[in-house]
C-alpha positions in Angstrom: -39.3 -35.1 42.2 -37.3 -32.9 44.5 -34.2 -30.9 43.5 -31.8 -33.3 45.1 -33.2 -36.2 43.1 -33.0 -34.1 40.0 -29.4 -33.4 40.6 -28.6 -37.1 41.0 -30.6 -38.2 37.9 -29.8 -35.5 35.4 -26.7 -33.5 34.4 -26.4 -30.1 36.2 -27.6 -28.0 33.3 -30.7 -30.1 32.7 -31.5 -30.3 36.4 -31.4 -26.4 36.4 -33.8 -26.0 33.5 -31.1 -25.4 30.8 -29.0 -22.8 32.5 -26.1 -22.5 35.0 -24.8 -19.3 36.5 -21.1 -20.0 37.3 -18.7 -18.2 39.5 -14.9 -18.5 39.0 -15.0 -20.8 35.9 -12.1 -18.9 34.4 -9.0 -18.3 36.4 -8.1 -14.8 37.5 -5.0 -14.5 35.3 -6.9 -15.8 32.2 -9.8 -13.6 33.0 -7.6 -10.5 33.2 -6.0 -11.3 29.8 -9.5 -12.0 28.3 -10.8 -8.7 29.7 -7.8 -6.8 28.3 -8.3 -8.3 24.8 -12.0 -7.5 24.9 -11.3 -3.8 25.8 -8.7 -3.6 23.0 -11.1 -5.1 20.4 -13.8 -2.5 21.2 -11.9 -0.1 19.0 -12.6 -2.3 15.9 -16.1 -3.5 16.9 -18.8 -3.4 14.2 -22.3 -2.1 14.8 -25.0 -4.7 14.3 -28.4 -3.2 13.8 -31.6 -4.6 12.3 -35.3 -4.3 13.2 -36.1 -7.6 11.3 -37.4 -10.2 13.7 -38.2 -13.5 12.1 -39.7 -15.5 14.9 -41.9 -18.0 13.2 -40.8 -21.6 13.7 -38.7 -23.2 16.4 -35.2 -21.9 15.8 -34.0 -18.5 14.6 -30.4 -17.3 15.1 -30.7 -13.9 13.4 -33.0 -11.8 15.6 -33.6 -8.1 15.7 -30.7 -6.5 17.4 -28.6 -3.4 18.1 -25.2 -3.8 19.6 -21.5 -3.8 18.8 -19.5 -7.1 18.1 -15.9 -8.0 17.4 -14.2 -11.3 16.6 -12.3 -12.9 19.4 -8.5 -12.7 19.5 -5.8 -15.2 20.4 -6.6 -15.2 24.2 -10.3 -16.0 23.6 -9.4 -18.6 21.0 -7.0 -20.3 23.4 -9.7 -20.5 26.0 -12.2 -21.7 23.5 -10.1 -24.8 22.7 -8.8 -25.3 26.2 -9.1 -29.0 27.1 -9.7 -28.3 30.8 -12.6 -25.9 30.0 -14.1 -28.4 27.6 -13.9 -31.1 30.3 -15.8 -28.8 32.7 -18.5 -27.9 30.2 -18.9 -31.5 29.2 -19.5 -32.5 32.8 -22.0 -29.7 33.3 -23.9 -30.8 30.2 -23.6 -34.5 30.7 -22.2 -35.1 27.2 -19.1 -34.1 25.3 -19.0 -30.6 23.8 -16.7 -29.2 21.1 -16.1 -25.7 19.7 -18.3 -24.9 16.6 -15.5 -23.0 15.0 -12.0 -21.5 15.4 -12.9 -18.5 17.4 -15.7 -16.8 19.4 -16.8 -13.2 19.6 -17.2 -10.2 22.0 -20.4 -8.3 22.3 -20.7 -4.8 23.6 -23.9 -3.3 25.1 -22.9 0.3 25.8 -25.5 2.6 24.3 -29.0 3.3 25.6 -31.3 0.8 23.9 -28.8 -1.8 22.9 -30.5 -5.2 22.8 -30.7 -8.6 21.2 -34.1 -9.9 20.3 -35.8 -13.2 21.1 -34.1 -16.2 19.5 -32.6 -19.6 19.8 -29.0 -19.9 18.8 -28.1 -21.1 15.3 -28.1 -24.7 14.4 -24.9 -26.3 15.7 -24.7 -23.9 18.7 -26.2 -26.3 21.2 -24.8 -24.6 24.3 -23.3 -21.2 24.7 -20.8 -19.9 27.3 -21.4 -16.2 28.1 -18.9 -14.5 30.3 -19.3 -10.9 31.6 -15.9 -9.2 31.2 -17.0 -5.7 32.2 -20.0 -4.2 33.7 -20.2 -0.5 34.8 -20.5 -0.8 38.6 -22.8 2.2 38.7 -25.2 0.9 36.0 -28.8 0.3 36.8 -30.2 -3.2 36.5 -30.9 -3.3 32.8 -29.7 -5.2 29.7 -30.5 -8.4 31.5 -30.4 -11.8 29.8 -34.0 -13.0 29.8 -34.4 -16.8 29.6 -37.7 -18.4 28.9 -36.9 -21.7 30.6 -40.4 -23.1 30.4 -40.7 -22.7 26.7 -38.2 -25.5 25.7 -40.7 -27.0 23.2 -42.5 -23.8 22.0 -42.2 -22.1 18.7 -40.7 -18.6 19.0 -43.9 -16.9 18.0 -45.7 -18.8 20.8 -43.4 -17.3 23.5 -45.3 -14.7 25.6 -42.6 -12.1 26.2 -44.7 -10.6 29.0 -44.9 -13.9 30.7 -43.6 -14.5 34.2 -42.3 -17.8 33.1 -38.7 -16.5 32.6 -35.6 -15.6 34.5 -33.9 -12.2 34.2 -30.2 -12.5 34.9 -28.3 -9.4 35.6 -24.7 -10.6 35.0 -21.9 -9.2 37.1 -18.2 -8.9 36.1 -16.6 -12.4 36.4 -19.8 -14.4 36.1 -20.4 -16.9 33.4 -23.6 -18.4 32.1 -23.8 -21.8 30.4 -27.0 -21.9 28.4 -28.7 -24.5 26.2 -29.2 -21.7 23.7 -30.2 -23.9 20.9 -33.3 -25.0 22.8 -34.1 -22.4 25.4 -35.6 -19.1 23.9 -33.7 -16.0 25.2 -33.1 -12.4 24.6 -31.1 -9.4 26.0 -33.3 -6.6 27.3 -32.7 -3.0 26.2 -29.9 -1.2 28.0 -30.6 1.9 30.2 -28.7 5.1 29.7 -26.1 4.3 32.4 -25.6 0.6 31.4 -22.4 -0.9 29.9 -21.8 -4.6 29.7 -19.1 -6.3 27.6 -19.2 -10.1 27.2 -17.4 -13.0 25.7 -19.6 -15.4 23.7 -18.5 -19.0 22.9 -20.7 -21.6 21.1 -20.3 -25.3 21.5 -21.9 -28.3 19.8 -22.7 -31.6 21.3 -20.6 -34.6 20.0 -22.2 -36.4 17.1 -24.9 -38.8 18.3 -25.5 -36.9 21.6 -29.2 -35.8 21.8 -30.4 -32.9 23.9 
């Protein structure tokens, strides 16, 4: 089946193997406010570091990691529950989506070696919206989001992390990724010395009775 036929038969995110790279999803004014809130929250971000990687089984939402995180503020919370955004995401997914909680979070990859290990998102987080709010323009291509799009049905310990069956996405400021994170294995590769990337992370669940 060719790509045009896939686009007609399946929702956009399914036709594109569980991932969409989106430009301009968030308005410029909203983005500026979200970026400012993210920068302000960096001062109270908490270090998350563990070498424990539990990869047996299909789903694991607590992988090995080293990064900084902060809870989202009122700007991100407003975006998270915005009816227009939910309408757009539902159209991309081909089914209604709803926030999994009251707020999302910010993640900061700004030290050499910061990473997030191989995982699927926790139960209930069917799809995730990841928006790059800041990326050092001089940074080398590192800290990419690696998505194992051909391993939809594989257990995590069956995923060959040296495999070529993956996409490495080097997000730029202003870009958003919509990912079926509850089904597609993914990780964030270690940051190089010059790398800084700050992101907004929002998780959504499919409406009750909607299967992936």
